[in-house]
py3Dmol code that shows the C-alpha trace and the ligand (Angstrom):
import py3Dmol

protein = """\
ATOM      1  CA  MET A   1       0.017   0.031   0.036  1.00  0.00           C
ATOM      2  CA  ILE A   2       1.288   3.460  -0.898  1.00  0.00           C
ATOM      3  CA  VAL A   3       0.838   6.000   1.823  1.00  0.00           C
ATOM      4  CA  PRO A   4       1.321   9.925   1.658  1.00  0.00           C
ATOM      5  CA  HIS A   5       4.688  10.922   2.701  1.00  0.00           C
ATOM      6  CA  ASN A   6       5.579  14.666   3.839  1.00  0.00           C
ATOM      7  CA  ILE A   7       8.942  15.772   2.761  1.00  0.00           C
ATOM      8  CA  TYR A   8      11.819  17.544   4.654  1.00  0.00           C
ATOM      9  CA  ILE A   9      14.457  19.194   2.583  1.00  0.00           C
ATOM     10  CA  HIS A  10      17.610  20.016   4.734  1.00  0.00           C
ATOM     11  CA  VAL A  11      19.657  23.104   3.400  1.00  0.00           C
ATOM     12  CA  PRO A  12      22.746  22.963   5.444  1.00  0.00           C
ATOM     13  CA  PHE A  13      24.616  26.196   4.663  1.00  0.00           C
ATOM     14  CA  CYS A  14      24.668  29.465   6.723  1.00  0.00           C
ATOM     15  CA  ALA A  15      26.457  32.641   6.105  1.00  0.00           C
ATOM     16  CA  SER A  16      27.860  32.449   9.620  1.00  0.00           C
ATOM     17  CA  LYS A  17      27.296  30.243  12.558  1.00  0.00           C
ATOM     18  CA  CYS A  18      25.220  31.635  15.623  1.00  0.00           C
ATOM     19  CA  ASN A  19      26.400  31.583  19.063  1.00  0.00           C
ATOM     20  CA  TYR A  20      23.867  29.045  20.379  1.00  0.00           C
ATOM     21  CA  CYS A  21      23.754  26.893  17.206  1.00  0.00           C
ATOM     22  CA  ALA A  22      23.960  23.177  17.289  1.00  0.00           C
ATOM     23  CA  PHE A  23      22.296  22.429  14.139  1.00  0.00           C
ATOM     24  CA  PHE A  24      24.114  20.430  11.275  1.00  0.00           C
ATOM     25  CA  SER A  25      25.120  23.515   9.491  1.00  0.00           C
ATOM     26  CA  HIS A  26      28.119  24.857   7.649  1.00  0.00           C
ATOM     27  CA  ALA A  27      29.277  28.545   7.794  1.00  0.00           C
ATOM     28  CA  CYS A  28      29.984  29.098   4.102  1.00  0.00           C
ATOM     29  CA  LYS A  29      29.693  32.254   2.108  1.00  0.00           C
ATOM     30  CA  ASN A  30      29.557  30.586  -1.235  1.00  0.00           C
ATOM     31  CA  PRO A  31      28.428  27.027  -1.037  1.00  0.00           C
ATOM     32  CA  ASP A  32      28.554  24.908  -3.915  1.00  0.00           C
ATOM     33  CA  TRP A  33      25.038  25.187  -5.098  1.00  0.00           C
ATOM     34  CA  ASN A  34      25.441  23.078  -8.048  1.00  0.00           C
ATOM     35  CA  ASP A  35      26.709  20.038  -6.174  1.00  0.00           C
ATOM     36  CA  TYR A  36      24.020  20.480  -3.695  1.00  0.00           C
ATOM     37  CA  GLU A  37      21.398  20.732  -6.385  1.00  0.00           C
ATOM     38  CA  LYS A  38      22.570  17.435  -7.862  1.00  0.00           C
ATOM     39  CA  ASN A  39      22.602  15.541  -4.535  1.00  0.00           C
ATOM     40  CA  ILE A  40      19.117  16.649  -3.612  1.00  0.00           C
ATOM     41  CA  ILE A  41      17.780  15.670  -6.986  1.00  0.00           C
ATOM     42  CA  ASN A  42      19.385  12.563  -6.683  1.00  0.00           C
ATOM     43  CA  GLU A  43      18.085  11.718  -3.529  1.00  0.00           C
ATOM     44  CA  ILE A  44      14.512  12.608  -4.748  1.00  0.00           C
ATOM     45  CA  GLU A  45      14.816  10.226  -7.674  1.00  0.00           C
ATOM     46  CA  PHE A  46      15.947   7.376  -5.281  1.00  0.00           C
ATOM     47  CA  TRP A  47      12.797   7.765  -3.170  1.00  0.00           C
ATOM     48  CA  ALA A  48      10.520   8.019  -6.137  1.00  0.00           C
ATOM     49  CA  ASP A  49      11.924   4.599  -7.315  1.00  0.00           C
ATOM     50  CA  THR A  50      11.556   3.253  -4.024  1.00  0.00           C
ATOM     51  CA  LEU A  51       8.168   4.669  -2.981  1.00  0.00           C
ATOM     52  CA  GLY A  52       6.482   5.192  -6.360  1.00  0.00           C
ATOM     53  CA  SER A  53       4.480   8.346  -6.971  1.00  0.00           C
ATOM     54  CA  ILE A  54       3.491   9.035  -3.518  1.00  0.00           C
ATOM     55  CA  SER A  55       1.122  11.785  -2.720  1.00  0.00           C
ATOM     56  CA  VAL A  56       3.015  14.647  -0.696  1.00  0.00           C
ATOM     57  CA  PRO A  57       0.823  16.888   1.854  1.00  0.00           C
ATOM     58  CA  THR A  58       3.646  18.913   2.657  1.00  0.00           C
ATOM     59  CA  ILE A  59       7.263  20.115   1.897  1.00  0.00           C
ATOM     60  CA  PHE A  60       9.464  21.856   4.344  1.00  0.00           C
ATOM     61  CA  PHE A  61      12.983  23.366   3.552  1.00  0.00           C
ATOM     62  CA  GLY A  62      14.572  23.718   6.687  1.00  0.00           C
ATOM     63  CA  GLY A  63      18.061  24.631   7.671  1.00  0.00           C
ATOM     64  CA  GLY A  64      20.948  25.977   8.016  1.00  0.00           C
ATOM     65  CA  THR A  65      19.388  29.014   5.865  1.00  0.00           C
ATOM     66  CA  PRO A  66      17.178  27.879   2.972  1.00  0.00           C
ATOM     67  CA  SER A  67      16.370  31.495   2.051  1.00  0.00           C
ATOM     68  CA  PHE A  68      20.227  31.512   1.144  1.00  0.00           C
ATOM     69  CA  MET A  69      19.396  29.113  -1.761  1.00  0.00           C
ATOM     70  CA  PRO A  70      19.455  30.709  -5.466  1.00  0.00           C
ATOM     71  CA  ASN A  71      16.150  30.826  -7.008  1.00  0.00           C
ATOM     72  CA  LYS A  72      17.501  28.377  -9.566  1.00  0.00           C
ATOM     73  CA  THR A  73      18.170  25.719  -7.120  1.00  0.00           C
ATOM     74  CA  PHE A  74      14.935  26.060  -5.499  1.00  0.00           C
ATOM     75  CA  ASN A  75      13.261  25.813  -8.797  1.00  0.00           C
ATOM     76  CA  SER A  76      14.956  22.629  -9.949  1.00  0.00           C
ATOM     77  CA  ILE A  77      14.298  20.929  -6.544  1.00  0.00           C
ATOM     78  CA  ILE A  78      10.419  21.940  -6.660  1.00  0.00           C
ATOM     79  CA  GLN A  79      10.439  20.993 -10.546  1.00  0.00           C
ATOM     80  CA  THR A  80      11.689  17.341  -9.740  1.00  0.00           C
ATOM     81  CA  LEU A  81       9.502  16.908  -6.671  1.00  0.00           C
ATOM     82  CA  THR A  82       6.394  17.968  -8.925  1.00  0.00           C
ATOM     83  CA  SER A  83       7.382  15.589 -11.635  1.00  0.00           C
ATOM     84  CA  LYS A  84       8.231  12.615  -9.437  1.00  0.00           C
ATOM     85  CA  PHE A  85       5.407  12.858  -6.883  1.00  0.00           C
ATOM     86  CA  LYS A  86       1.684  13.802  -6.759  1.00  0.00           C
ATOM     87  CA  LEU A  87       1.922  17.168  -4.848  1.00  0.00           C
ATOM     88  CA  SER A  88      -1.553  17.665  -3.192  1.00  0.00           C
ATOM     89  CA  SER A  89      -3.469  20.652  -4.633  1.00  0.00           C
ATOM     90  CA  ASP A  90      -3.161  22.347  -1.286  1.00  0.00           C
ATOM     91  CA  CYS A  91       0.398  21.196  -0.539  1.00  0.00           C
ATOM     92  CA  GLU A  92       2.021  23.373   2.165  1.00  0.00           C
ATOM     93  CA  ILE A  93       5.517  24.557   0.980  1.00  0.00           C
ATOM     94  CA  THR A  94       7.497  25.948   3.876  1.00  0.00           C
ATOM     95  CA  LEU A  95      10.872  28.014   3.582  1.00  0.00           C
ATOM     96  CA  GLU A  96      12.904  29.079   6.562  1.00  0.00           C
ATOM     97  CA  ALA A  97      14.385  32.353   5.773  1.00  0.00           C
ATOM     98  CA  ASN A  98      16.751  34.459   7.728  1.00  0.00           C
ATOM     99  CA  PRO A  99      16.430  38.299   7.518  1.00  0.00           C
ATOM    100  CA  GLY A 100      19.042  39.717   5.114  1.00  0.00           C
ATOM    101  CA  THR A 101      19.160  36.681   2.938  1.00  0.00           C
ATOM    102  CA  ILE A 102      16.065  37.519   0.967  1.00  0.00           C
ATOM    103  CA  ASP A 103      14.760  40.751  -0.622  1.00  0.00           C
ATOM    104  CA  GLU A 104      11.387  41.237  -2.309  1.00  0.00           C
ATOM    105  CA  TYR A 105      12.646  40.171  -5.538  1.00  0.00           C
ATOM    106  CA  LYS A 106      13.640  36.949  -4.343  1.00  0.00           C
ATOM    107  CA  LEU A 107      10.880  36.247  -2.313  1.00  0.00           C
ATOM    108  CA  ASN A 108       8.369  37.005  -5.315  1.00  0.00           C
ATOM    109  CA  SER A 109      10.463  34.623  -7.101  1.00  0.00           C
ATOM    110  CA  PHE A 110      10.264  31.927  -4.436  1.00  0.00           C
ATOM    111  CA  ILE A 111       6.469  32.306  -4.223  1.00  0.00           C
ATOM    112  CA  GLN A 112       5.922  32.066  -7.895  1.00  0.00           C
ATOM    113  CA  ILE A 113       7.809  28.757  -7.692  1.00  0.00           C
ATOM    114  CA  GLY A 114       5.668  27.594  -5.031  1.00  0.00           C
ATOM    115  CA  VAL A 115       6.510  28.848  -1.306  1.00  0.00           C
ATOM    116  CA  ASN A 116       3.350  29.379   0.719  1.00  0.00           C
ATOM    117  CA  ARG A 117       4.633  29.666   3.973  1.00  0.00           C
ATOM    118  CA  LEU A 118       7.816  31.660   5.225  1.00  0.00           C
ATOM    119  CA  SER A 119       9.162  30.891   8.425  1.00  0.00           C
ATOM    120  CA  ILE A 120      11.682  33.910   9.363  1.00  0.00           C
ATOM    121  CA  GLY A 121      14.310  33.219  12.202  1.00  0.00           C
ATOM    122  CA  VAL A 122      13.945  36.757  13.999  1.00  0.00           C
ATOM    123  CA  GLN A 123      14.986  35.566  17.289  1.00  0.00           C
ATOM    124  CA  SER A 124      15.084  38.845  19.048  1.00  0.00           C
ATOM    125  CA  LEU A 125      13.555  42.380  18.632  1.00  0.00           C
ATOM    126  CA  ASN A 126      16.358  43.773  20.632  1.00  0.00           C
ATOM    127  CA  ASP A 127      19.773  44.533  18.686  1.00  0.00           C
ATOM    128  CA  ASN A 128      22.020  44.106  21.458  1.00  0.00           C
ATOM    129  CA  THR A 129      20.594  40.647  21.971  1.00  0.00           C
ATOM    130  CA  LEU A 130      20.657  39.678  18.275  1.00  0.00           C
ATOM    131  CA  GLN A 131      24.568  40.656  18.389  1.00  0.00           C
ATOM    132  CA  PHE A 132      24.948  38.642  21.694  1.00  0.00           C
ATOM    133  CA  LEU A 133      23.374  35.551  19.858  1.00  0.00           C
ATOM    134  CA  GLY A 134      25.519  36.017  16.894  1.00  0.00           C
ATOM    135  CA  ARG A 135      22.819  36.775  14.337  1.00  0.00           C
ATOM    136  CA  ARG A 136      23.889  38.591  11.047  1.00  0.00           C
ATOM    137  CA  HIS A 137      20.701  40.857  11.101  1.00  0.00           C
ATOM    138  CA  ASP A 138      19.458  43.650  12.858  1.00  0.00           C
ATOM    139  CA  THR A 139      15.609  44.422  14.226  1.00  0.00           C
ATOM    140  CA  LYS A 140      14.850  46.735  11.414  1.00  0.00           C
ATOM    141  CA  THR A 141      15.790  44.181   8.879  1.00  0.00           C
ATOM    142  CA  ALA A 142      13.864  41.458  10.406  1.00  0.00           C
ATOM    143  CA  ILE A 143      10.664  43.671  10.806  1.00  0.00           C
ATOM    144  CA  LYS A 144      11.178  44.823   7.276  1.00  0.00           C
ATOM    145  CA  LEU A 145      10.979  41.464   5.887  1.00  0.00           C
ATOM    146  CA  ILE A 146       7.841  40.574   8.208  1.00  0.00           C
ATOM    147  CA  GLU A 147       5.961  43.610   6.605  1.00  0.00           C
ATOM    148  CA  THR A 148       6.949  42.821   3.232  1.00  0.00           C
ATOM    149  CA  VAL A 149       5.771  39.218   3.640  1.00  0.00           C
ATOM    150  CA  GLN A 150       2.393  40.370   5.315  1.00  0.00           C
ATOM    151  CA  LYS A 151       1.615  41.893   1.705  1.00  0.00           C
ATOM    152  CA  LYS A 152       1.799  38.567   0.114  1.00  0.00           C
ATOM    153  CA  PRO A 153      -0.716  35.827  -0.243  1.00  0.00           C
ATOM    154  CA  ILE A 154       1.258  33.283   1.890  1.00  0.00           C
ATOM    155  CA  LYS A 155       1.495  32.260   5.234  1.00  0.00           C
ATOM    156  CA  LEU A 156       4.125  33.721   7.832  1.00  0.00           C
ATOM    157  CA  SER A 157       5.616  32.479  11.029  1.00  0.00           C
ATOM    158  CA  ALA A 158       8.488  34.030  13.262  1.00  0.00           C
ATOM    159  CA  ASP A 159      10.940  32.120  15.477  1.00  0.00           C
ATOM    160  CA  PHE A 160      11.901  34.010  18.992  1.00  0.00           C
ATOM    161  CA  ILE A 161      14.470  32.696  21.607  1.00  0.00           C
ATOM    162  CA  TYR A 162      13.755  33.363  25.170  1.00  0.00           C
ATOM    163  CA  GLY A 163      15.349  32.617  28.603  1.00  0.00           C
ATOM    164  CA  LEU A 164      18.680  34.396  27.799  1.00  0.00           C
ATOM    165  CA  PRO A 165      20.975  35.162  30.546  1.00  0.00           C
ATOM    166  CA  ASP A 166      19.872  37.787  32.830  1.00  0.00           C
ATOM    167  CA  GLU A 167      16.401  37.812  31.072  1.00  0.00           C
ATOM    168  CA  THR A 168      13.470  38.298  33.569  1.00  0.00           C
ATOM    169  CA  VAL A 169       9.730  37.755  33.436  1.00  0.00           C
ATOM    170  CA  SER A 170       9.059  41.424  32.753  1.00  0.00           C
ATOM    171  CA  ASP A 171      11.447  41.399  29.979  1.00  0.00           C
ATOM    172  CA  ILE A 172       9.522  38.498  28.248  1.00  0.00           C
ATOM    173  CA  ILE A 173       6.248  40.208  28.872  1.00  0.00           C
ATOM    174  CA  GLU A 174       7.547  43.216  27.004  1.00  0.00           C
ATOM    175  CA  THR A 175       9.145  41.113  24.066  1.00  0.00           C
ATOM    176  CA  CYS A 176       5.612  39.432  23.734  1.00  0.00           C
ATOM    177  CA  LYS A 177       3.946  42.652  23.661  1.00  0.00           C
ATOM    178  CA  ASN A 178       6.250  43.829  20.714  1.00  0.00           C
ATOM    179  CA  ILE A 179       5.464  40.405  19.000  1.00  0.00           C
ATOM    180  CA  ASN A 180       1.693  41.026  19.457  1.00  0.00           C
ATOM    181  CA  SER A 181       2.066  44.451  17.771  1.00  0.00           C
ATOM    182  CA  LEU A 182       3.522  42.669  14.704  1.00  0.00           C
ATOM    183  CA  GLY A 183       0.178  41.331  14.018  1.00  0.00           C
ATOM    184  CA  LEU A 184       1.567  37.755  13.304  1.00  0.00           C
ATOM    185  CA  THR A 185      -0.808  34.748  12.852  1.00  0.00           C
ATOM    186  CA  HIS A 186       2.069  32.047  14.041  1.00  0.00           C
ATOM    187  CA  CYS A 187       5.034  32.200  16.061  1.00  0.00           C
ATOM    188  CA  SER A 188       7.642  29.734  17.873  1.00  0.00           C
ATOM    189  CA  MET A 189       9.022  30.520  20.990  1.00  0.00           C
ATOM    190  CA  TYR A 190      12.158  28.554  21.786  1.00  0.00           C
ATOM    191  CA  GLU A 191      13.966  28.085  25.049  1.00  0.00           C
ATOM    192  CA  LEU A 192      17.570  28.908  24.786  1.00  0.00           C
ATOM    193  CA  THR A 193      19.419  25.867  25.633  1.00  0.00           C
ATOM    194  CA  ILE A 194      23.338  25.704  25.857  1.00  0.00           C
ATOM    195  CA  GLU A 195      24.385  22.931  23.563  1.00  0.00           C
ATOM    196  CA  PRO A 196      27.904  21.409  23.986  1.00  0.00           C
ATOM    197  CA  GLY A 197      30.419  22.732  21.542  1.00  0.00           C
ATOM    198  CA  THR A 198      28.774  26.072  20.849  1.00  0.00           C
ATOM    199  CA  PRO A 199      30.424  29.353  21.722  1.00  0.00           C
ATOM    200  CA  PHE A 200      27.893  29.860  24.486  1.00  0.00           C
ATOM    201  CA  SER A 201      29.017  26.564  26.060  1.00  0.00           C
ATOM    202  CA  LYS A 202      32.272  28.152  26.610  1.00  0.00           C
ATOM    203  CA  MET A 203      31.205  31.279  28.191  1.00  0.00           C
ATOM    204  CA  ASN A 204      30.133  30.371  31.581  1.00  0.00           C
ATOM    205  CA  LEU A 205      26.608  31.920  31.092  1.00  0.00           C
ATOM    206  CA  GLN A 206      24.218  32.493  34.176  1.00  0.00           C
ATOM    207  CA  MET A 207      21.183  31.055  32.982  1.00  0.00           C
ATOM    208  CA  PRO A 208      17.841  31.758  34.511  1.00  0.00           C
ATOM    209  CA  SER A 209      16.857  28.837  36.895  1.00  0.00           C
ATOM    210  CA  ASN A 210      14.161  26.318  36.156  1.00  0.00           C
ATOM    211  CA  ASP A 211      11.702  28.258  38.072  1.00  0.00           C
ATOM    212  CA  GLU A 212      12.491  31.387  36.243  1.00  0.00           C
ATOM    213  CA  MET A 213      12.180  29.704  32.762  1.00  0.00           C
ATOM    214  CA  ALA A 214       8.831  28.094  33.863  1.00  0.00           C
ATOM    215  CA  ASP A 215       7.623  31.660  34.960  1.00  0.00           C
ATOM    216  CA  MET A 216       8.707  32.914  31.493  1.00  0.00           C
ATOM    217  CA  TYR A 217       6.919  30.168  29.910  1.00  0.00           C
ATOM    218  CA  CYS A 218       3.641  30.951  31.668  1.00  0.00           C
ATOM    219  CA  ALA A 219       4.057  34.727  30.818  1.00  0.00           C
ATOM    220  CA  ILE A 220       4.403  33.953  27.394  1.00  0.00           C
ATOM    221  CA  SER A 221       0.988  31.922  26.825  1.00  0.00           C
ATOM    222  CA  GLU A 222      -0.739  34.733  29.282  1.00  0.00           C
ATOM    223  CA  THR A 223       0.743  37.710  27.132  1.00  0.00           C
ATOM    224  CA  LEU A 224       0.786  36.510  23.445  1.00  0.00           C
ATOM    225  CA  HIS A 225      -2.181  37.248  21.408  1.00  0.00           C
ATOM    226  CA  LEU A 226      -1.899  33.860  19.775  1.00  0.00           C
ATOM    227  CA  PRO A 227      -3.026  30.654  21.464  1.00  0.00           C
ATOM    228  CA  ARG A 228      -0.442  27.838  21.946  1.00  0.00           C
ATOM    229  CA  TYR A 229      -0.961  24.731  20.069  1.00  0.00           C
ATOM    230  CA  GLU A 230       2.441  22.637  20.647  1.00  0.00           C
ATOM    231  CA  VAL A 231       4.868  23.096  23.680  1.00  0.00           C
ATOM    232  CA  SER A 232       6.698  26.034  21.578  1.00  0.00           C
ATOM    233  CA  ASN A 233       4.320  26.994  19.074  1.00  0.00           C
ATOM    234  CA  TYR A 234       1.620  29.512  18.980  1.00  0.00           C
ATOM    235  CA  ALA A 235      -1.018  30.360  16.096  1.00  0.00           C
ATOM    236  CA  THR A 236      -4.445  31.537  15.492  1.00  0.00           C
ATOM    237  CA  PRO A 237      -6.607  28.485  14.436  1.00  0.00           C
ATOM    238  CA  GLY A 238      -5.875  27.711  10.657  1.00  0.00           C
ATOM    239  CA  ASN A 239      -2.556  29.003  10.547  1.00  0.00           C
ATOM    240  CA  GLU A 240      -0.806  26.107  12.351  1.00  0.00           C
ATOM    241  CA  CYS A 241       2.260  24.535  10.414  1.00  0.00           C
ATOM    242  CA  ILE A 242       0.452  21.577   8.837  1.00  0.00           C
ATOM    243  CA  HIS A 243       3.947  19.844   8.142  1.00  0.00           C
ATOM    244  CA  ASN A 244       4.659  19.849  11.904  1.00  0.00           C
ATOM    245  CA  LEU A 245       1.099  18.781  12.966  1.00  0.00           C
ATOM    246  CA  ASN A 246       1.308  15.996  10.501  1.00  0.00           C
ATOM    247  CA  ILE A 247       4.614  14.737  11.752  1.00  0.00           C
ATOM    248  CA  TRP A 248       3.966  15.035  15.443  1.00  0.00           C
ATOM    249  CA  ASP A 249       0.679  12.817  14.949  1.00  0.00           C
ATOM    250  CA  GLY A 250       2.887  10.422  13.456  1.00  0.00           C
ATOM    251  CA  GLN A 251       2.526  10.508   9.633  1.00  0.00           C
ATOM    252  CA  ALA A 252       5.522   9.405   7.445  1.00  0.00           C
ATOM    253  CA  TYR A 253       7.884  11.726   6.079  1.00  0.00           C
ATOM    254  CA  ILE A 254      11.114  11.460   3.805  1.00  0.00           C
ATOM    255  CA  GLY A 255      14.210  13.490   4.972  1.00  0.00           C
ATOM    256  CA  ILE A 256      16.154  14.705   1.966  1.00  0.00           C
ATOM    257  CA  GLY A 257      19.683  16.305   2.338  1.00  0.00           C
ATOM    258  CA  GLN A 258      22.709  15.762   4.661  1.00  0.00           C
ATOM    259  CA  GLY A 259      21.239  16.524   8.155  1.00  0.00           C
ATOM    260  CA  ALA A 260      17.693  15.185   7.353  1.00  0.00           C
ATOM    261  CA  ALA A 261      15.895  12.266   9.276  1.00  0.00           C
ATOM    262  CA  GLY A 262      12.895  10.604   8.004  1.00  0.00           C
ATOM    263  CA  ARG A 263      10.213   7.877   8.884  1.00  0.00           C
ATOM    264  CA  ILE A 264       9.252   5.704   5.935  1.00  0.00           C
ATOM    265  CA  LEU A 265       6.107   3.605   5.803  1.00  0.00           C
ATOM    266  CA  ILE A 266       6.119   0.705   3.291  1.00  0.00           C
ATOM    267  CA  ASP A 267       3.290  -2.083   3.294  1.00  0.00           C
ATOM    268  CA  ASN A 268       2.548  -1.508   6.748  1.00  0.00           C
ATOM    269  CA  GLN A 269       6.333  -1.723   7.997  1.00  0.00           C
ATOM    270  CA  TRP A 270       7.903   1.517   9.423  1.00  0.00           C
ATOM    271  CA  TYR A 271      11.475   2.487   8.570  1.00  0.00           C
ATOM    272  CA  GLU A 272      13.935   4.692  10.315  1.00  0.00           C
ATOM    273  CA  GLN A 273      15.813   6.962   7.875  1.00  0.00           C
ATOM    274  CA  MET A 274      18.675   8.868   9.851  1.00  0.00           C
ATOM    275  CA  GLY A 275      21.356  11.372   8.066  1.00  0.00           C
ATOM    276  CA  GLY A 276      19.420  11.880   5.047  1.00  0.00           C
ATOM    277  CA  GLY A 277      20.837   9.774   2.047  1.00  0.00           C
ATOM    278  CA  LYS A 278      19.318   6.740   1.066  1.00  0.00           C
ATOM    279  CA  LYS A 279      19.710   4.139   3.937  1.00  0.00           C
ATOM    280  CA  PHE A 280      16.733   3.161   5.930  1.00  0.00           C
ATOM    281  CA  GLU A 281      16.495   0.644   8.686  1.00  0.00           C
ATOM    282  CA  LYS A 282      13.381  -1.394  10.168  1.00  0.00           C
ATOM    283  CA  LEU A 283      11.802   0.150  12.979  1.00  0.00           C
ATOM    284  CA  SER A 284       9.723  -1.813  15.383  1.00  0.00           C
ATOM    285  CA  THR A 285       5.981  -1.025  15.858  1.00  0.00           C
ATOM    286  CA  THR A 286       6.530  -0.470  19.519  1.00  0.00           C
ATOM    287  CA  ALA A 287       9.341   2.065  18.775  1.00  0.00           C
ATOM    288  CA  ARG A 288       7.231   3.789  16.470  1.00  0.00           C
ATOM    289  CA  ALA A 289       4.439   3.935  18.659  1.00  0.00           C
ATOM    290  CA  GLU A 290       6.562   5.465  21.492  1.00  0.00           C
ATOM    291  CA  GLU A 291       7.806   8.189  18.985  1.00  0.00           C
ATOM    292  CA  ARG A 292       4.142   9.094  18.429  1.00  0.00           C
ATOM    293  CA  ILE A 293       3.607   9.437  22.189  1.00  0.00           C
ATOM    294  CA  ILE A 294       6.620  11.678  22.399  1.00  0.00           C
ATOM    295  CA  THR A 295       5.817  14.105  19.534  1.00  0.00           C
ATOM    296  CA  GLY A 296       2.177  13.756  19.959  1.00  0.00           C
ATOM    297  CA  ILE A 297       2.050  14.537  23.818  1.00  0.00           C
ATOM    298  CA  ARG A 298       3.752  17.960  22.857  1.00  0.00           C
ATOM    299  CA  GLN A 299       0.614  19.238  21.194  1.00  0.00           C
ATOM    300  CA  VAL A 300      -2.127  20.836  23.087  1.00  0.00           C
ATOM    301  CA  ARG A 301      -4.450  18.691  21.163  1.00  0.00           C
ATOM    302  CA  GLY A 302      -2.409  15.512  22.722  1.00  0.00           C
ATOM    303  CA  VAL A 303      -1.282  12.452  20.986  1.00  0.00           C
ATOM    304  CA  TYR A 304      -3.923  10.252  19.284  1.00  0.00           C
ATOM    305  CA  LEU A 305      -4.805   7.006  21.075  1.00  0.00           C
ATOM    306  CA  ASP A 306      -4.424   4.662  18.228  1.00  0.00           C
ATOM    307  CA  SER A 307      -4.315   0.840  19.021  1.00  0.00           C
ATOM    308  CA  GLN A 308      -0.674   0.618  18.959  1.00  0.00           C
ATOM    309  CA  VAL A 309      -0.172   3.634  21.200  1.00  0.00           C
ATOM    310  CA  LYS A 310      -2.971   2.270  23.806  1.00  0.00           C
ATOM    311  CA  LYS A 311      -1.035  -0.887  23.896  1.00  0.00           C
ATOM    312  CA  ILE A 312       2.008   0.630  25.117  1.00  0.00           C
ATOM    313  CA  ILE A 313       1.291   3.977  26.750  1.00  0.00           C
ATOM    314  CA  ASN A 314       1.686   3.927  30.741  1.00  0.00           C
ATOM    315  CA  MET A 315      -1.986   4.394  31.673  1.00  0.00           C
ATOM    316  CA  GLN A 316      -1.358   3.718  35.356  1.00  0.00           C
ATOM    317  CA  TYR A 317       0.804   6.803  35.511  1.00  0.00           C
ATOM    318  CA  VAL A 318      -1.946   8.995  33.588  1.00  0.00           C
ATOM    319  CA  LYS A 319      -4.801   7.597  36.260  1.00  0.00           C
ATOM    320  CA  SER A 320      -2.387   8.392  39.164  1.00  0.00           C
ATOM    321  CA  ASN A 321      -1.746  12.057  37.859  1.00  0.00           C
ATOM    322  CA  PRO A 322      -5.160  13.492  36.906  1.00  0.00           C
ATOM    323  CA  ASP A 323      -3.748  16.997  37.264  1.00  0.00           C
ATOM    324  CA  LEU A 324      -1.218  16.361  34.555  1.00  0.00           C
ATOM    325  CA  PHE A 325      -3.670  14.957  31.977  1.00  0.00           C
ATOM    326  CA  GLN A 326      -6.910  15.236  30.296  1.00  0.00           C
ATOM    327  CA  PHE A 327      -8.843  13.138  27.498  1.00  0.00           C
ATOM    328  CA  THR A 328     -10.429  14.995  24.712  1.00  0.00           C
ATOM    329  CA  SER A 329     -13.599  13.965  22.543  1.00  0.00           C
ATOM    330  CA  ASP A 330     -11.536  12.964  19.796  1.00  0.00           C
ATOM    331  CA  ASP A 331      -9.836  10.039  21.518  1.00  0.00           C
ATOM    332  CA  ARG A 332      -6.649  11.954  22.509  1.00  0.00           C
ATOM    333  CA  LEU A 333      -4.649  12.043  25.415  1.00  0.00           C
ATOM    334  CA  ALA A 334      -3.429  15.788  26.132  1.00  0.00           C
ATOM    335  CA  ALA A 335      -1.100  17.385  28.954  1.00  0.00           C
ATOM    336  CA  THR A 336      -2.769  20.017  31.027  1.00  0.00           C
ATOM    337  CA  GLU A 337      -1.073  23.408  31.525  1.00  0.00           C
ATOM    338  CA  LYS A 338       0.638  21.917  34.440  1.00  0.00           C
ATOM    339  CA  GLY A 339       1.625  19.026  32.712  1.00  0.00           C
ATOM    340  CA  MET A 340       3.153  20.984  29.949  1.00  0.00           C
ATOM    341  CA  LEU A 341       5.657  22.643  32.506  1.00  0.00           C
ATOM    342  CA  ILE A 342       7.284  19.099  33.185  1.00  0.00           C
ATOM    343  CA  LEU A 343       6.916  17.805  29.748  1.00  0.00           C
ATOM    344  CA  ASP A 344      10.050  15.991  29.649  1.00  0.00           C
ATOM    345  CA  ASP A 345       9.615  13.945  32.735  1.00  0.00           C
ATOM    346  CA  LEU A 346       5.835  13.413  32.049  1.00  0.00           C
ATOM    347  CA  THR A 347       6.993  12.159  28.618  1.00  0.00           C
ATOM    348  CA  LEU A 348       9.332   9.544  30.034  1.00  0.00           C
ATOM    349  CA  ASN A 349       6.929   8.471  32.192  1.00  0.00           C
ATOM    350  CA  LEU A 350       4.405   7.735  29.495  1.00  0.00           C
ATOM    351  CA  VAL A 351       6.687   5.465  27.513  1.00  0.00           C
ATOM    352  CA  ARG A 352       8.334   3.703  30.515  1.00  0.00           C
TER     353      ARG A 352
END
"""
ligand_1 = """\
8
LIG
S 20.945 30.568 11.078
Fe 20.006 28.938 11.967
S 21.089 27.030 11.552
Fe 22.374 28.735 10.785
S 23.871 29.090 12.374
Fe 22.277 30.462 12.851
S 20.804 29.188 14.237
Fe 22.232 27.635 13.098
"""
view = py3Dmol.view(width=600, height=400)
view.addModel(protein, "pdb")
view.setStyle({"model": 0}, {"cartoon": {"style": "trace"}})
view.addModel(ligand_1, "xyz")
view.setStyle({"model": 1}, {"stick": {}})
view.zoomTo()
view.show()
């Protein structure tokens, strides 16, 4: 049986490396885009040979900095996807963009080729903070890009980072008020984590305590005008990222490009695909159900309790912690506001 697969395409190049970044990305001012395009097309052809002409509900270009990609490269990739797969008529095509790497001319061209959702890495609305984070853009450039995209017939999201050294709850409330004034319909609020090997990991930074982080997290949902729909994501209804919703709910997806991972489904058998490329290995039904719990419970709507999930989820833990969980009418189990605050622990217990 052929099932729909979402597609994630990794673009691993950035003009420089941010101070907190542990993502798979190369700092490179002049990437070899021809070589990149050739490899991506090669991988797409491999998956078309392996899976046939599957339908594709969403495509997500993540990075690195996908907006760094020349129009020609993006066009060739979309043309190849269109010729090899059945893209749904309402296929969501998201491109991650960094301010300063895409002007209106390039944006128009990307939209013409197929982009219908842009996700901008704004990270902060304060120039000193942007500098501290090692971002290449300033606030003015980010706001200009947001305003330009808001005039186009596409969806828009912006990413922000909170929980910086010395940041207080009043700071984050101020930030959220400024975000509100941008009139966004989707934004992501990511807590800063210090990853090994990054410049930040060598700076002995005084990070907010767990309690302070939790207070900031609550202040965000109280101040932002957008409702939360996932632990770090906020949107007005209808503006959620469909690609992410599909994946958090356990749909199949192909990872294309060096830093991409995927979950492939062929004849009812799940396969794990790590690090892009053409390799994939069998994944047990139990392991796949565990993954569905781990990603599903991050959503406000919760994890869908299909028969496999029901078989392995720790219902004893759920029953003995009624303040952390709620059942929804569409057969899902969701974390309460209190549960969301201790999501990592709660998740471990659910799959134990
Ligand atoms: S732009 Fe994104 S991927 Fe690139 S270095 Fe900065 S955080 Fe990492």
